[in-house]
DOKEKE-487463 format. One line per field, with one value per residue (C-alpha): x, y, z; residue in one letter. Coordinates in pm, 1 decimal. Example, Ala and Ser with C-alpha at 12.3 -4.5 7.8 and 13.67 -1.06 7.14 Angstrom:
X	(1230.0 / 1367.0)
Y	(-450.0 / -106.0)
Z	(780.0 / 714.0)
rest	(A / S)
***
This chain:
X	(-2124.0 / -2371.3 / -2535.8 / -2864.0 / -2690.9 / -2525.9 / -2855.9 / -3022.6 / -2746.8 / -2783.1 / -3162.3 / -3134.1 / -2876.8 / -3045.8 / -2780.1 / -2858.5 / -3129.3 / -3122.1 / -3434.5 / -3438.2 / -3508.7 / -3211.2 / -2973.9 / -3103.8 / -3044.3 / -2691.1 / -2602.1 / -2779.2 / -3035.8 / -3414.4 / -3632.4 / -3847.3 / -3534.4 / -3432.3 / -3769.0 / -3764.9 / -3419.8 / -3545.2 / -3832.1 / -3617.5 / -3565.9 / -3216.6 / -3017.8 / -2854.0 / -2509.5 / -2593.6 / -2745.2 / -2435.3 / -2212.5 / -2414.9 / -2386.2 / -2013.0 / -1974.7 / -2124.8 / -1874.1 / -1580.5 / -1683.1 / -1713.4 / -1367.0 / -1209.8 / -1366.2 / -1269.5 / -905.0 / -905.5 / -848.4 / -524.0 / -626.8 / -583.6 / -772.5 / -541.6 / -598.4 / -971.3 / -987.1 / -809.0 / -1069.3 / -1353.1 / -1196.8 / -1151.4 / -1524.3 / -1615.1 / -1711.5 / -1598.3 / -1476.3 / -1165.4 / -908.9 / -977.0 / -1345.9 / -1254.9 / -1018.4 / -1293.5 / -1538.5 / -1282.4 / -1212.4 / -1585.1 / -1631.2 / -1316.8 / -1159.5 / -786.0 / -561.4 / -306.4 / 24.7 / 376.6 / 593.3 / 952.6 / 1226.0 / 1478.8 / 1793.9 / 1776.6 / 2046.9 / 2424.1 / 2636.6 / 2957.0 / 3181.7 / 3470.4 / 3250.7 / 3066.1 / 3370.3 / 3420.8 / 3052.2 / 2944.3 / 2617.6 / 2502.2 / 2160.1 / 2262.6 / 1900.9 / 1781.3 / 1509.9 / 1362.5 / 1374.2 / 1199.8 / 1119.8 / 1079.8 / 1354.4 / 1637.8 / 1659.6 / 1548.0 / 1558.7 / 1534.0 / 1508.2 / 1419.9 / 1178.2 / 1066.2 / 707.7 / 621.0 / 380.1 / 291.6 / 495.1 / 806.5 / 934.3 / 906.9 / 1114.4 / 1009.5 / 1246.6 / 1116.4 / 1237.4 / 1070.7 / 1091.7 / 1168.4 / 960.9 / 625.8 / 686.2 / 561.2 / 681.5 / 813.1 / 977.1 / 941.9 / 1028.0 / 910.2 / 1100.8 / 1161.3 / 1528.9 / 1732.1 / 2006.8 / 2128.3 / 1868.3 / 1591.7 / 1711.1 / 1834.6 / 1489.2 / 1331.8 / 1567.8 / 1515.1 / 1141.8 / 1181.4 / 1395.5 / 1128.6 / 834.3 / 973.0 / 1215.7 / 1559.5 / 1764.0 / 2142.5 / 2346.2 / 2035.7 / 2101.4 / 1998.2 / 2018.2 / 1993.9 / 2131.6 / 2444.4 / 2295.2 / 2281.2 / 2302.2 / 2681.5 / 2725.1 / 2945.8 / 2677.6 / 2423.7 / 2663.3 / 2748.0 / 2375.9 / 2338.7 / 2635.4 / 2499.4 / 2176.1 / 2369.6 / 2297.7 / 2515.9 / 2517.1 / 2460.6 / 2443.8 / 2365.4 / 2544.4 / 2500.9 / 2229.2 / 2111.8 / 1760.9 / 1722.0 / 1975.1 / 1717.1 / 1407.0 / 1185.6 / 1222.6 / 1189.6 / 871.7 / 695.0 / 792.5 / 684.8 / 343.8 / 317.4 / 394.5 / 180.2 / -124.2 / -132.5 / 123.9 / 112.4 / -268.5 / -299.9 / -242.3 / -84.5 / -123.1 / 73.2 / 342.3 / 110.0 / -149.2 / 106.8 / 239.8 / -108.0 / -190.8 / 135.8 / 83.4 / -266.7 / -127.1 / 147.1 / -91.7 / -348.2 / -73.5 / -50.6 / -391.6 / -638.6 / -932.4 / -755.9 / -455.9 / -346.0 / -274.4 / 86.4 / 176.0 / 506.3 / 310.8 / 55.0 / -196.9 / -220.0 / -193.4 / 106.8 / -100.9 / -210.5 / 151.1 / 257.1 / -38.7 / 5.5 / 371.3 / 308.8 / 216.9 / -140.0 / -36.0 / 189.3 / -94.5 / -328.1 / -77.5 / -29.1 / -404.0 / -453.6 / -181.4 / -327.6 / -677.3 / -553.9 / -370.6 / -687.6 / -903.9 / -662.3 / -687.0 / -966.4 / -706.7 / -727.1 / -1069.6 / -933.1 / -638.5 / -865.9 / -1062.3 / -741.3 / -553.4 / -862.0 / -944.9 / -813.5 / -680.1 / -827.0 / -735.0 / -600.6 / -933.6 / -1117.9 / -906.4 / -1067.7 / -1380.9 / -1201.6 / -1056.3 / -717.5 / -719.2 / -1068.6 / -1041.7 / -984.6 / -809.8 / -916.1 / -709.9 / -606.5 / -360.6 / -335.9 / -133.1 / 185.8 / 140.1 / 12.6 / 335.1 / 411.5 / 58.3 / 64.2 / 399.1 / 292.5 / 3.5 / 218.9 / 524.8 / 310.5 / 183.0 / 532.3 / 711.0 / 654.7 / 796.5 / 1133.0 / 1357.2 / 1435.5 / 1744.2 / 2039.3 / 2256.7 / 2008.5)
Y	(-2825.1 / -3087.9 / -3348.0 / -3158.1 / -2836.1 / -3014.9 / -3166.0 / -2824.7 / -2666.4 / -2939.1 / -2907.1 / -2535.4 / -2592.5 / -2573.9 / -2801.4 / -3081.8 / -3314.8 / -3589.5 / -3643.4 / -3539.5 / -3889.2 / -4026.6 / -3773.1 / -3861.1 / -4231.1 / -4166.0 / -3972.0 / -4216.6 / -3970.6 / -3974.2 / -3747.5 / -3663.2 / -3569.7 / -3331.2 / -3154.7 / -3136.1 / -2972.4 / -2735.2 / -2616.6 / -2549.0 / -2182.2 / -2039.9 / -2103.3 / -1823.7 / -1954.6 / -1964.7 / -1615.2 / -1478.1 / -1645.8 / -1494.9 / -1147.3 / -1198.3 / -1311.3 / -984.1 / -786.2 / -996.8 / -940.8 / -567.1 / -536.9 / -754.4 / -544.4 / -218.0 / -329.5 / -399.3 / -769.3 / -713.2 / -806.1 / -1159.3 / -1306.5 / -1150.9 / -793.4 / -848.7 / -991.3 / -679.0 / -462.2 / -664.2 / -635.0 / -262.6 / -214.0 / -431.5 / -756.1 / -1056.6 / -1355.9 / -1569.3 / -1539.7 / -1902.6 / -1828.0 / -1540.9 / -1772.1 / -2033.8 / -1775.9 / -1644.3 / -1999.0 / -2071.8 / -1749.1 / -1813.5 / -1485.5 / -1503.0 / -1206.3 / -1102.7 / -1290.0 / -1145.6 / -1224.2 / -1354.9 / -1101.3 / -1022.4 / -812.8 / -526.6 / -282.4 / -293.2 / -107.0 / 89.7 / -151.0 / 94.8 / 374.1 / 146.9 / -43.7 / 176.7 / 247.0 / 103.6 / -65.5 / 144.5 / -21.6 / -389.9 / -495.1 / -311.7 / -72.4 / -1.3 / 358.2 / 540.8 / 868.0 / 1004.6 / 1172.8 / 945.6 / 665.5 / 658.7 / 396.2 / 437.2 / 226.3 / 237.2 / 33.5 / 34.6 / 33.5 / -95.2 / 86.4 / 51.1 / 365.9 / 240.4 / 232.1 / 489.1 / 475.2 / 546.9 / 640.9 / 651.6 / 766.0 / 603.5 / 705.1 / 391.1 / 513.2 / 566.4 / 347.1 / 649.1 / 752.9 / 1100.0 / 1161.3 / 1026.0 / 1102.8 / 964.3 / 998.5 / 814.9 / 763.3 / 610.9 / 868.2 / 1035.8 / 1311.0 / 1057.2 / 959.8 / 1312.6 / 1459.4 / 1199.6 / 1288.8 / 1663.4 / 1606.5 / 1422.0 / 1701.5 / 1956.5 / 1765.8 / 1610.7 / 1687.2 / 1525.8 / 1519.5 / 1580.8 / 1266.5 / 1084.6 / 767.2 / 717.8 / 350.9 / 213.9 / -50.3 / -11.5 / 101.4 / 465.0 / 568.5 / 522.0 / 827.3 / 1108.8 / 1373.6 / 1182.2 / 1114.7 / 1484.5 / 1563.9 / 1326.5 / 1487.8 / 1836.3 / 1746.6 / 1645.6 / 1277.4 / 967.8 / 724.1 / 356.0 / 76.7 / -291.8 / -563.8 / -620.5 / -869.5 / -908.8 / -765.2 / -832.4 / -556.9 / -306.9 / -505.2 / -211.9 / -28.9 / -354.6 / -434.0 / -114.9 / -152.7 / -516.7 / -410.4 / -146.0 / -399.0 / -674.6 / -467.1 / -224.1 / -238.9 / -610.0 / -600.0 / -296.9 / -223.3 / 117.7 / 249.6 / 570.5 / 694.3 / 967.5 / 707.8 / 503.0 / 813.5 / 918.8 / 574.5 / 541.2 / 884.6 / 781.7 / 466.9 / 654.1 / 921.2 / 655.0 / 472.7 / 763.0 / 935.8 / 860.4 / 801.4 / 540.0 / 430.8 / 69.7 / -154.4 / -259.1 / -567.3 / -410.8 / -160.7 / -409.3 / -369.1 / 5.8 / 258.6 / 482.4 / 795.2 / 662.4 / 611.9 / 957.4 / 1134.8 / 961.4 / 1068.8 / 1439.7 / 1698.2 / 1826.7 / 2181.3 / 2049.4 / 1844.1 / 2145.2 / 2364.2 / 2102.2 / 2057.0 / 2432.9 / 2479.1 / 2204.9 / 2352.5 / 2699.3 / 2560.9 / 2388.8 / 2698.4 / 2918.6 / 2706.9 / 2519.6 / 2291.3 / 2063.5 / 1943.5 / 1871.8 / 1689.6 / 1480.2 / 1368.4 / 1313.5 / 1087.0 / 884.2 / 798.0 / 439.5 / 285.5 / -31.4 / -349.7 / -646.7 / -831.9 / -525.9 / -510.5 / -833.1 / -639.1 / -331.8 / -280.3 / -111.5 / 56.7 / 200.0 / 291.4 / 662.6 / 790.6 / 1127.7 / 1427.3 / 1601.2 / 1891.0 / 1883.8 / 1561.8 / 1760.4 / 1945.6 / 1655.1 / 1580.3 / 1946.7 / 2008.0 / 1708.5 / 1808.0 / 2169.9 / 2081.8 / 1887.8 / 2110.7 / 2412.2 / 2227.1 / 2197.3 / 2505.3 / 2672.8 / 2372.7 / 2350.4 / 2628.6 / 2619.7 / 2426.8 / 2614.0 / 2491.8 / 2236.6)
Z	(377.1 / 496.1 / 275.5 / 282.0 / 178.5 / -112.6 / -224.3 / -202.1 / -413.9 / -677.3 / -669.3 / -752.0 / -1026.6 / -1371.2 / -1522.4 / -1273.4 / -1405.7 / -1140.5 / -937.4 / -573.2 / -437.7 / -635.0 / -484.9 / -137.8 / -204.7 / -333.1 / -19.4 / 215.5 / 351.4 / 346.8 / 136.3 / 436.9 / 631.7 / 354.6 / 352.4 / 731.0 / 716.0 / 448.4 / 667.6 / 973.8 / 1073.2 / 1044.2 / 1360.1 / 1555.9 / 1461.8 / 1090.7 / 1103.8 / 1275.9 / 1019.9 / 735.1 / 887.3 / 940.1 / 578.1 / 458.7 / 666.3 / 547.3 / 185.7 / 249.2 / 405.5 / 136.2 / -140.0 / 30.1 / 40.1 / -332.2 / -277.2 / -85.3 / 271.1 / 401.9 / 694.0 / 956.2 / 838.4 / 793.4 / 1144.9 / 1270.5 / 1093.5 / 1247.9 / 1592.2 / 1537.6 / 1482.0 / 1781.9 / 1604.8 / 1807.7 / 1609.9 / 1578.7 / 1297.4 / 1208.1 / 1151.2 / 918.9 / 732.3 / 691.8 / 559.7 / 311.1 / 193.8 / 152.7 / -45.0 / -255.9 / -138.8 / -205.6 / -133.2 / -396.0 / -382.2 / -429.5 / -729.8 / -711.3 / -632.4 / -905.4 / -877.8 / -1130.6 / -1014.4 / -984.4 / -730.4 / -767.0 / -574.5 / -541.5 / -402.8 / -160.4 / -34.8 / 270.7 / 343.2 / 682.3 / 770.1 / 1066.1 / 1086.7 / 1096.0 / 1031.0 / 1343.2 / 1222.4 / 1567.2 / 1696.7 / 1980.9 / 1801.7 / 1448.9 / 1247.2 / 1367.0 / 1113.3 / 748.9 / 474.6 / 97.8 / -214.5 / -585.9 / -793.1 / -1154.2 / -1287.2 / -1632.8 / -1864.9 / -2231.6 / -2293.0 / -2111.7 / -1754.1 / -1479.0 / -1161.1 / -803.8 / -519.3 / -161.9 / 180.4 / 483.8 / 849.4 / 1052.5 / 1347.0 / 1174.6 / 865.8 / 670.5 / 324.8 / 407.1 / 68.1 / -283.2 / -642.3 / -977.7 / -1305.3 / -1632.3 / -1547.9 / -1264.7 / -1226.9 / -909.3 / -947.9 / -879.9 / -531.5 / -455.6 / -521.3 / -290.8 / -5.5 / -60.8 / -48.9 / 282.2 / 424.5 / 327.7 / 477.6 / 797.6 / 1077.6 / 1045.8 / 1364.1 / 1355.3 / 1279.4 / 1159.3 / 961.0 / 599.3 / 503.2 / 149.6 / -82.0 / -296.4 / -628.1 / -741.9 / -376.2 / -397.1 / -622.2 / -491.9 / -545.1 / -340.1 / -54.0 / -50.4 / -24.0 / 271.5 / 443.9 / 372.4 / 549.9 / 860.1 / 809.2 / 803.4 / 509.8 / 573.4 / 316.1 / 321.8 / 134.9 / -237.4 / -322.7 / 40.5 / 51.6 / 425.9 / 502.5 / 373.9 / 463.2 / 563.9 / 232.3 / 41.7 / 235.5 / 128.1 / -237.9 / -225.2 / -92.2 / -365.3 / -637.5 / -487.5 / -393.4 / -685.3 / -968.2 / -1054.6 / -1056.9 / -1284.3 / -1652.7 / -1717.9 / -2070.4 / -2015.6 / -1779.3 / -1654.8 / -1563.1 / -1369.6 / -1200.1 / -1092.3 / -953.8 / -760.8 / -606.4 / -500.3 / -336.0 / -149.3 / -25.2 / 68.6 / 257.7 / 504.1 / 474.7 / 757.9 / 521.6 / 311.6 / 519.8 / 496.4 / 792.9 / 845.8 / 1047.8 / 1160.8 / 1373.8 / 1509.5 / 1225.0 / 1279.4 / 1000.7 / 945.6 / 1002.1 / 1342.2 / 1447.4 / 1334.2 / 1492.5 / 1827.8 / 1843.8 / 1775.1 / 2040.1 / 2022.2 / 1931.3 / 1654.0 / 1507.5 / 1516.9 / 1332.1 / 1061.5 / 1012.6 / 1003.1 / 741.8 / 523.2 / 561.2 / 466.4 / 166.7 / 50.6 / 97.3 / -97.4 / -409.6 / -581.2 / -735.9 / -433.0 / -546.5 / -892.9 / -738.5 / -516.6 / -821.2 / -1013.2 / -771.9 / -680.8 / -1042.1 / -1059.9 / -1379.2 / -1520.6 / -1337.3 / -1528.0 / -1527.5 / -1662.2 / -1978.5 / -2103.5 / -2202.1 / -2338.3 / -2683.5 / -2615.1 / -2957.5 / -2915.9 / -2546.3 / -2492.0 / -2182.0 / -2038.7 / -2139.7 / -1816.7 / -1843.3 / -1462.6 / -1481.6 / -1540.0 / -1210.4 / -998.4 / -813.3 / -747.2 / -618.1 / -383.4 / -241.7 / -209.0 / 21.8 / 266.9 / 238.8 / 325.5 / 632.4 / 775.1 / 649.3 / 986.8 / 1174.0 / 1000.0 / 867.8 / 493.5 / 385.1 / 247.6 / -34.0 / -175.4)
rest	(M / S / K / Y / E / Y / I / D / S / C / K / N / D / P / S / E / S / S / A / L / Y / K / M / C / V / W / L / A / V / S / T / S / G / F / Y / H / W / L / S / R / P / T / S / A / T / A / A / R / R / Q / A / L / T / V / K / V / L / A / F / F / T / A / S / G / G / T / Y / G / Y / R / R / I / H / A / D / L / A / G / E / G / T / E / C / S / P / E / L / V / R / Q / I / M / R / D / Q / A / L / V / A / C / Q / P / R / P / F / R / V / T / T / E / A / D / A / A / A / A / A / G / M / P / D / L / V / D / R / D / F / A / V / D / R / P / G / V / K / F / V / G / D / I / T / Y / I / H / T / W / A / G / F / I / Y / L / A / T / V / I / D / C / Y / S / K / K / V / V / G / W / S / I / A / D / H / M / R / T / E / L / V / A / D / A / L / K / D / A / A / A / T / T / V / I / E / P / D / A / I / F / H / S / D / R / S / V / Y / T / S / A / D / Y / R / A / L / V / T / G / L / G / M / R / S / S / M / G / R / T / G / V / C / W / D / N / A / M / A / E / S / F / L / S / A / L / K / N / E / R / V / H / R / T / V / Y / A / T / K / S / Q / A / R / R / D / V / I / A / Y / I / E / G / F / T / T / P / A / D / A / T / Q / R / S / A / I / N / D / R / T / T / C / T / T / V / T / S / S / Q / P / R / Q / H / R / K / S / I / K / S / A / V / R / N / Q / R / S / R / S / D / E / H / H / K / L / S / Q / L / I / H / R / P / P / L / L / V / D / E / W / R / D / V / D / P / L / A / H / R / F / P / T / L / P / E / L / Q / D / T / E / A / L / V / R / G / V / F / R / S / A / R / E / E / Q / K / P / P / L / D / G / I)
***
């Protein structure tokens, strides 16, 4: 900010009572020079910066305050706007736009040491693969609500970085992670001898290892307390907590469940997909689509379209999962005792309806599983 810009900001501030000529004397500039600066037309550089500021604000708001200058620069480059990352960073600093920051990591689970003693680490921190369905990672996280905790288990394909299976429950038993893996098996192709990598928490149970073996997969586990051994799964859950959970107040478990589902579906839906630095600031849906044959993509789209046309519940679901809860800052103006949450009987069937749409899209691509 130049001296003239500072004087102009003070001049337009109602709380500033100093005379204009005094401010010019204090800053060692002339009054005539200030009025001459004030009458100048806007330069081409300033006009371009103003237009760029509007776009930066739009992208930052659209991301819900989660995008930093690198992601916003990628969005600007994607729409054909030429600028440097440093310029975007300067504009964000001038506009006081600060992306959400992660919280410290805390260990909240304990492993069965005896069961995990002979479990190998087949990944060895190498999450790179050349095709989908070869290597998967999974993890669990907890989400706090006023009504207690809910737990989320995810299964991610290392090729596309897409959440191919997930499960939400109010407990952290073997059924939680088993349902997530079954959901992944029903919605994506798993090649023989594929690797499923996780940490050493509830994944060490005998029932879960039997499920992995029954699906023709191999179990792999990282070391206890070493989050880098399962960095890909930890990265997604960290983004979920940082971009959504830690910035939201959940009054009920149903509200938290609905919001988490909306985030996961938005993570892989073309209309709302989020950029991921691990795939060069592309979205997970872009990676998956580019790796599928054209005929395969057409059959999936057709199945989803038929599923939507057969039921009017899809419209209700779309409204349901895109109804965001109140953010932390919005609760300052709301009386929690007087605030009424909408009564939606569809909440009980939300997860089943979401899974039904995508499972129907792939039921012709993969034969049903036996014994699960």
